[in-house]
C-alpha positions as CSV (number, residue, x, y, z in Angstrom):
1,M,-0.3,0.0,-0.1
2,S,1.4,3.5,-0.8
3,G,1.0,7.1,0.6
4,K,2.2,8.4,3.8
5,L,1.2,10.9,6.3
6,R,2.8,13.2,8.9
7,V,0.8,13.5,12.0
8,I,1.9,15.9,14.7
9,G,-0.2,14.7,17.5
10,G,-1.4,15.5,21.2
11,K,-4.1,17.7,19.8
12,P,-7.6,17.0,20.7
13,L,-9.9,16.8,17.8
14,V,-12.6,19.1,18.0
15,G,-15.4,19.8,15.4
16,E,-18.2,17.7,13.2
17,V,-17.7,15.3,10.4
18,E,-20.3,13.2,8.5
19,V,-20.8,10.0,7.8
20,R,-23.0,8.5,4.7
21,G,-23.8,5.0,3.8
22,A,-22.1,1.7,5.5
23,K,-19.2,0.6,3.5
24,N,-20.9,-3.4,4.5
25,F,-23.7,-2.5,3.1
26,V,-23.5,-0.4,0.2
27,S,-21.4,-2.9,-2.0
28,K,-23.8,-5.7,-1.0
29,A,-26.7,-3.7,-2.6
30,M,-24.7,-3.1,-5.7
31,V,-24.3,-6.3,-6.5
32,A,-28.4,-7.1,-5.7
33,A,-29.4,-5.0,-8.7
34,L,-27.9,-7.9,-11.0
35,L,-30.9,-9.4,-9.9
36,A,-33.6,-6.9,-11.8
37,R,-33.6,-5.6,-15.4
38,D,-34.5,-2.5,-14.7
39,T,-32.7,0.3,-12.9
40,S,-32.2,0.2,-9.0
41,V,-31.4,3.7,-7.2
42,L,-29.1,3.8,-3.8
43,R,-28.4,6.7,-2.2
44,N,-26.4,7.9,0.8
45,V,-23.8,6.3,-1.3
46,P,-20.0,7.1,0.2
47,R,-17.1,8.2,-2.0
48,I,-14.9,5.4,-0.9
49,R,-12.8,3.1,-3.0
50,D,-14.9,0.0,-2.5
51,V,-17.6,1.7,-4.2
52,D,-15.6,2.4,-7.2
53,V,-14.3,-1.2,-7.4
54,V,-17.7,-2.5,-7.0
55,S,-18.8,0.1,-10.1
56,S,-15.8,-1.3,-12.3
57,L,-17.0,-4.6,-11.6
58,L,-20.4,-4.3,-12.4
59,R,-19.4,-2.4,-15.9
60,L,-17.3,-5.5,-16.9
61,H,-20.0,-7.4,-16.6
62,G,-22.5,-4.9,-18.9
63,V,-24.0,-2.7,-16.6
64,E,-24.7,0.9,-16.8
65,I,-23.7,2.8,-13.9
66,D,-24.8,6.6,-13.0
67,Y,-22.5,7.7,-9.8
68,D,-23.3,11.2,-8.6
69,Q,-20.8,11.6,-6.1
70,E,-21.9,15.1,-4.8
71,A,-25.6,13.7,-4.1
72,G,-24.3,10.6,-3.2
73,T,-26.3,8.6,-5.6
74,L,-26.1,5.5,-7.6
75,A,-28.1,4.3,-10.4
76,I,-27.3,0.8,-11.6
77,T,-28.9,-0.7,-14.7
78,P,-28.2,-4.1,-15.5
79,G,-28.8,-3.9,-19.4
80,D,-27.1,-6.8,-21.1
81,I,-25.4,-8.5,-18.8
82,H,-22.7,-11.1,-19.6
83,L,-19.3,-12.5,-18.3
84,P,-16.3,-10.0,-18.5
85,D,-14.3,-10.4,-21.5
86,D,-11.1,-9.9,-19.9
87,P,-11.1,-12.3,-16.3
88,V,-7.5,-10.5,-15.8
89,E,-9.0,-7.2,-15.3
90,M,-11.5,-8.3,-13.0
91,D,-8.8,-10.3,-11.1
92,R,-7.0,-6.8,-10.8
93,L,-9.9,-5.1,-9.7
94,A,-11.0,-7.2,-7.0
95,G,-7.8,-7.6,-5.5
96,S,-7.9,-9.1,-1.9
97,S,-11.9,-8.5,-1.9
98,R,-14.4,-10.9,-1.4
99,I,-17.0,-9.0,-3.4
100,P,-16.5,-11.4,-6.7
101,I,-17.9,-14.4,-5.0
102,L,-21.4,-12.5,-3.9
103,F,-21.9,-11.9,-7.9
104,A,-22.2,-15.8,-8.6
105,G,-25.9,-16.2,-7.1
106,P,-27.3,-13.1,-9.2
107,L,-25.5,-14.1,-12.7
108,L,-26.1,-17.9,-12.0
109,H,-29.8,-16.6,-12.2
110,A,-29.6,-14.1,-15.3
111,L,-27.1,-15.9,-17.2
112,G,-26.7,-19.7,-16.2
113,E,-23.0,-19.0,-15.5
114,A,-20.3,-16.9,-13.6
115,F,-16.6,-16.7,-13.6
116,I,-15.0,-15.9,-10.2
117,P,-11.6,-15.0,-10.2
118,D,-8.8,-16.1,-7.8
119,L,-9.5,-13.3,-5.5
120,G,-6.1,-11.8,-4.3
121,G,-4.3,-15.0,-4.9
122,C,-6.5,-16.8,-2.3
123,H,-7.5,-19.8,-4.6
124,I,-11.1,-21.0,-4.7
125,G,-11.3,-23.7,-1.8
126,D,-9.3,-21.9,0.9
127,R,-11.2,-21.3,4.4
128,P,-12.5,-17.6,3.4
129,V,-14.8,-18.9,0.4
130,D,-15.4,-22.9,1.0
131,F,-18.9,-22.0,2.4
132,H,-19.7,-19.9,-0.4
133,M,-18.9,-22.6,-2.7
134,Q,-20.9,-25.1,-0.8
135,V,-24.1,-23.4,-0.8
136,L,-24.0,-22.8,-5.0
137,E,-23.0,-26.4,-5.1
138,D,-25.9,-27.2,-3.1
139,F,-28.6,-25.0,-5.1
140,G,-27.2,-26.9,-8.4
141,A,-23.9,-25.1,-9.5
142,K,-21.5,-26.9,-11.1
143,R,-18.0,-25.7,-11.1
144,I,-14.7,-26.1,-13.6
145,Q,-11.5,-24.8,-12.5
146,E,-9.6,-22.4,-15.2
147,D,-6.3,-20.8,-15.1
148,A,-7.7,-17.7,-13.7
149,G,-10.2,-18.6,-11.5
150,M,-13.5,-20.5,-11.1
151,H,-16.4,-21.2,-14.0
152,L,-19.8,-21.8,-12.5
153,V,-22.7,-23.1,-14.6
154,A,-26.3,-23.8,-13.7
155,P,-27.8,-25.1,-17.0
156,N,-31.0,-26.1,-14.9
157,G,-31.0,-23.0,-12.9
158,L,-30.9,-23.2,-9.2
159,T,-33.5,-25.1,-6.3
160,A,-33.6,-23.9,-2.9
161,K,-31.7,-26.2,-0.3
162,P,-31.8,-25.9,3.5
163,V,-28.2,-24.1,4.6
164,H,-27.4,-24.2,8.6
165,L,-24.6,-22.0,9.2
166,P,-22.1,-23.0,12.4
167,Y,-21.2,-19.9,12.7
168,P,-23.5,-16.5,11.8
169,S,-20.9,-15.3,9.2
170,V,-22.1,-12.0,7.5
171,G,-20.9,-13.1,4.1
172,A,-22.0,-16.4,4.2
173,T,-25.4,-14.9,5.0
174,E,-25.4,-12.3,2.0
175,Q,-24.0,-15.4,-0.3
176,T,-27.3,-17.7,0.7
177,L,-29.6,-14.2,0.7
178,L,-28.3,-13.6,-3.1
179,T,-28.6,-16.8,-3.9
180,A,-32.0,-18.1,-2.8
181,V,-34.0,-15.3,-3.3
182,M,-34.5,-16.5,-7.1
183,A,-34.3,-20.2,-6.4
184,R,-36.8,-22.8,-6.8
185,G,-38.4,-23.3,-3.3
186,I,-38.0,-22.3,0.1
187,T,-34.6,-21.7,1.6
188,E,-34.2,-22.6,5.4
189,L,-31.3,-20.7,6.7
190,S,-30.2,-21.2,9.8
191,G,-27.8,-19.9,12.5
192,A,-27.7,-16.6,10.3
193,A,-26.4,-13.5,11.0
194,V,-28.5,-10.4,11.6
195,E,-26.5,-7.4,11.6
196,P,-28.1,-4.1,10.6
197,E,-26.6,-4.4,7.4
198,I,-28.0,-7.6,6.5
199,K,-31.3,-6.3,7.6
200,D,-31.0,-3.2,5.3
201,L,-29.9,-5.8,2.3
202,I,-33.1,-8.0,3.3
203,A,-35.2,-4.7,3.2
204,V,-33.8,-3.9,-0.5
205,L,-34.1,-7.6,-1.8
206,Q,-38.3,-7.1,-0.3
207,K,-38.4,-3.8,-2.4
208,M,-37.4,-5.8,-5.4
209,G,-39.8,-8.2,-4.7
210,A,-38.5,-11.1,-2.5
211,I,-40.4,-12.9,0.2
212,I,-37.8,-13.1,3.2
213,S,-39.0,-13.8,6.7
214,V,-36.4,-13.6,10.0
215,D,-37.7,-15.1,13.1
216,T,-35.9,-14.5,16.4
217,D,-33.6,-17.5,16.4
218,R,-31.6,-16.2,13.7
219,T,-33.5,-18.3,11.0
220,I,-34.5,-17.0,7.7
221,H,-36.8,-18.1,5.3
222,I,-36.6,-17.2,1.6
223,E,-39.3,-18.2,-0.9
224,G,-37.9,-18.0,-4.4
225,V,-39.5,-16.2,-7.2
226,E,-39.4,-15.9,-10.7
227,E,-38.5,-12.2,-11.3
228,L,-37.2,-9.2,-9.2
229,R,-37.4,-5.3,-10.1
230,G,-35.2,-2.4,-9.4
231,Y,-35.2,-0.5,-5.8
232,S,-35.1,2.7,-4.5
233,H,-32.9,2.8,-1.6
234,T,-31.6,5.1,1.5
235,A,-28.5,3.2,2.9
236,L,-28.0,2.9,6.8
237,P,-25.3,4.7,8.0
238,D,-22.2,3.6,8.5
239,R,-21.5,2.5,12.2
240,I,-18.0,1.5,11.9
241,E,-16.7,4.9,11.0
242,A,-19.0,6.6,13.6
243,G,-17.6,4.5,16.1
244,S,-13.9,5.4,15.0
245,W,-14.7,9.0,15.1
246,A,-15.9,8.7,19.0
247,C,-12.7,6.6,19.6
248,A,-10.7,9.4,18.0
249,A,-12.2,11.7,20.3
250,L,-12.2,9.3,23.4
251,A,-7.9,8.7,22.7
252,T,-7.3,12.8,22.1
253,G,-9.4,14.2,24.6
254,G,-11.7,16.3,21.7
255,D,-14.7,16.7,21.4
256,I,-16.6,15.3,17.9
257,F,-20.4,15.7,16.4
258,V,-20.9,12.7,14.0
259,R,-23.6,14.0,11.6
260,G,-25.5,10.9,10.6
261,A,-24.5,8.3,13.5
262,D,-27.4,6.1,14.3
263,Q,-28.6,5.2,17.6
264,Q,-30.1,1.9,17.1
265,A,-27.3,0.3,15.1
266,M,-24.4,1.7,18.0
267,T,-26.3,0.4,20.9
268,S,-23.7,-2.0,22.3
269,F,-20.9,0.5,21.4
270,L,-22.5,3.5,22.9
271,N,-22.9,1.3,26.5
272,V,-19.1,0.6,25.9
273,Y,-18.0,4.1,25.9
274,R,-20.4,5.1,28.7
275,K,-18.9,2.4,30.7
276,V,-15.2,3.4,29.8
277,G,-16.0,7.2,30.7
278,G,-16.8,8.7,27.5
279,A,-19.7,11.3,27.1
280,F,-22.3,11.1,24.2
281,E,-25.3,13.0,23.3
282,V,-28.0,11.7,20.7
283,T,-29.9,14.5,18.4
284,D,-32.0,14.1,15.5
285,D,-29.1,14.8,13.1
286,G,-26.2,12.8,14.7
287,I,-24.2,12.1,18.3
288,R,-21.8,14.1,19.2
289,F,-19.1,12.1,21.3
290,W,-16.6,13.7,23.7
291,H,-13.8,13.2,26.5
292,P,-15.8,14.9,29.6
293,G,-12.4,15.4,31.2
294,G,-11.3,13.0,34.4
295,E,-9.9,9.4,34.2
296,L,-10.9,6.9,31.9
297,K,-11.9,3.6,32.9
298,S,-10.4,0.2,32.0
299,I,-13.2,-2.1,31.4
300,P,-13.4,-6.2,30.2
301,L,-14.9,-6.4,26.6
302,Q,-15.5,-9.6,24.6
303,T,-16.4,-8.8,21.1
304,D,-19.3,-10.8,19.4
305,V,-21.6,-11.0,16.4
306,H,-25.0,-8.6,16.4
307,P,-26.3,-7.5,18.7
308,G,-22.9,-8.0,20.6
309,F,-19.9,-5.7,20.5
310,M,-18.8,-5.0,17.0
311,T,-15.1,-6.6,16.1
312,D,-14.6,-3.3,14.0
313,W,-15.1,-0.9,16.8
314,Q,-12.3,-3.4,18.6
315,Q,-9.0,-1.3,17.3
316,P,-10.0,2.0,17.9
317,L,-11.7,1.7,21.1
318,V,-8.2,0.0,22.2
319,V,-6.0,2.7,21.0
320,A,-8.2,4.8,23.8
321,L,-8.0,1.9,26.4
322,T,-4.4,3.0,26.3
323,Q,-5.3,6.1,28.6
324,A,-7.6,4.3,30.8
325,T,-6.8,3.8,34.5
326,G,-6.1,0.1,35.1
327,I,-6.4,-3.1,33.1
328,S,-8.5,-3.8,30.0
329,V,-9.3,-7.5,28.8
330,I,-10.2,-7.8,25.6
331,H,-11.2,-11.0,23.8
332,E,-11.7,-11.0,20.3
333,T,-14.1,-14.0,19.4
334,V,-15.0,-12.8,15.5
335,Y,-11.7,-12.8,13.9
336,E,-8.9,-14.7,14.9
337,N,-5.9,-12.2,13.8
338,R,-7.4,-8.9,14.7
339,F,-4.4,-7.7,17.3
340,G,-1.4,-7.7,15.0
341,F,-2.3,-3.9,15.4
342,T,-0.9,-3.5,18.7
343,K,2.9,-3.9,17.4
344,A,2.5,-0.1,16.9
345,L,0.6,1.0,19.8
346,V,3.5,-0.8,22.0
347,D,6.4,1.1,20.0
348,M,4.6,4.6,20.9
349,G,4.9,3.3,24.4
350,A,1.3,1.5,25.2
351,N,1.2,-1.7,27.5
352,V,-0.6,-4.3,25.7
353,Q,0.1,-7.7,25.8
354,T,-1.7,-10.6,23.6
355,Y,-2.0,-14.1,24.8
356,R,-3.5,-17.4,22.4
357,E,-5.9,-18.0,25.5
358,C,-9.7,-17.4,25.8
359,L,-9.7,-14.2,28.4
360,G,-13.2,-13.4,28.2
361,G,-16.9,-15.2,29.9
362,L,-17.1,-18.2,27.3
363,Q,-14.6,-20.4,25.1
364,C,-14.5,-19.1,21.9
365,R,-13.8,-21.2,18.2
366,F,-10.3,-19.9,18.4
367,G,-9.7,-21.1,22.0
368,H,-7.7,-24.2,21.1
369,L,-5.6,-22.7,18.1
370,N,-2.8,-21.3,17.8
371,Y,-3.8,-17.3,17.7
372,H,-3.1,-14.4,19.8
373,H,-6.7,-13.2,20.0
374,S,-7.3,-11.7,23.6
375,A,-5.4,-8.9,24.9
376,V,-4.6,-7.2,27.9
377,V,-3.9,-3.2,28.3
378,Q,-2.9,-1.5,31.4
379,G,-2.7,2.3,31.4
380,P,-2.6,5.0,31.2
381,T,0.4,5.3,29.1
382,P,1.8,8.4,27.2
383,L,2.2,8.0,23.7
384,T,5.1,8.7,21.7
385,G,5.3,9.5,17.5
386,T,7.0,7.0,15.7
387,D,6.9,5.6,12.1
388,V,3.8,3.4,11.6
389,E,3.1,0.6,8.8
390,V,-0.7,0.6,8.1
391,P,-2.1,-3.1,8.1
392,D,-5.5,-3.2,7.0
393,L,-8.4,-1.1,7.1
394,R,-9.5,-0.9,10.7
395,G,-6.2,-1.3,12.2
396,G,-4.9,1.4,10.0
397,F,-7.4,4.1,11.0
398,S,-6.6,2.8,14.6
399,H,-3.2,3.5,13.9
400,L,-4.2,7.2,12.7
401,I,-6.3,7.7,16.0
402,A,-3.3,6.8,17.9
403,A,-0.4,9.0,16.1
404,L,-3.2,11.7,16.6
405,A,-3.2,10.8,20.2
406,A,0.4,10.7,20.6
407,H,3.3,13.6,21.6
408,G,5.4,14.1,18.5
409,E,5.9,13.4,15.3
410,S,4.6,10.1,13.6
411,I,4.9,9.1,10.1
412,V,1.8,6.9,9.3
413,S,2.9,4.7,5.8
414,G,0.3,2.8,3.4
415,I,-2.5,5.4,4.3
416,D,-4.4,4.4,0.4
417,I,-6.0,1.5,2.1
418,I,-7.8,3.9,4.7
419,D,-9.5,5.4,1.4
420,R,-11.6,2.0,0.9
421,G,-13.8,2.7,4.3
422,Y,-13.7,6.0,5.0
423,E,-15.0,8.9,3.1
424,N,-12.8,12.0,2.5
425,F,-10.9,11.2,5.6
426,M,-8.4,13.8,4.7
427,Q,-10.6,16.4,5.1
428,K,-12.5,15.0,7.8
429,L,-9.0,15.5,9.7
430,Y,-8.5,19.0,8.6
431,A,-11.9,20.3,9.7
432,L,-11.3,18.6,13.2
433,G,-8.0,20.6,13.5
434,A,-5.6,17.6,13.2
435,E,-2.2,18.6,12.2
436,V,-1.5,15.8,9.1
437,E,0.4,16.4,6.0
438,K,0.7,14.0,2.6
439,I,4.4,13.5,2.0
440,D,6.0,11.9,-0.7
């Protein structure tokens, strides 16, 4: 990843930022438009690189895209859908994204075939896409391995099958929904993810003509229909970005109004934020987050699928917890390798130790594996600026928060990845009074 940022930290972030549609929903709603033949309109779309990537992938399949960035409105017209003429270009665009695998169901319904590239060097069959392929095959797709990826065919169409998820995976739930809505018969999906972004995707599919019901026990019933139409929908706000700015206010001793932040989607975050000692005020237009002064409090915390504490909130909160008094214990149960970002915090002066054991209330699926998925943070510790390499999207923004909280100069490298999920983050930093500068 490229791009460097010089950060002079130790200054409270104060001001207002706005969050638009959720990255984890918008890209999936764009794929859902393939299920129709007429135009779908998506509003509140953020200017992030993931939107550009999915737009380019859709264009490769013959889809017309009209994107008004200022208004945040995206019009998607499938038109003459076809497989890409250039699989190499599709692979290049996809990069390390798993989005192309979600094209499979809609394309199989539209064309009877689909092509999935080798996703960022991760060959089909590796753990991240195994379940996706299993669902597609159970529904009647046949796969043929080719040099550049996987060719899927469904000459007899797709037929509903019961699906059980041993873990409520968001990606697996999305795959099942996008495949089942036009499959013959009724699909019972048990053990499903029920995140707000999933509920919004279901709302989009229902607008298109799908018949979907959600039970209270993580079971979703999808009754296949023969035809779907375009939708008109406003994307729900990005709760991950909102939480990230809230943690930046806490870590820097600042005061940030996050316009567009939604209380209901952030209930578990807000509870934890208050326990740590942060203050917030909910208004009709958003949520104001600030450090009220005094000591922050250490806490025990366990990430979980919705309605638990979201894993994507964990990393920026850990930065704030380095400034809390006492010992905080964090147990990560969703992603096994999410604590790699703490090395940079230690280099800045934080006291963070990671462990393979489950340091939470329950044993999790990583408990007997060799993953450092628990962390102990002892604070408060002053942070000092240093050189930092961004590891990934969420860890990268957390490193940026740490640099803003640290005294002195930090050079944060690889910041281009932050554009994937944080709209206009440089302009927002300037608006909050941050002393930052892009450098060669």
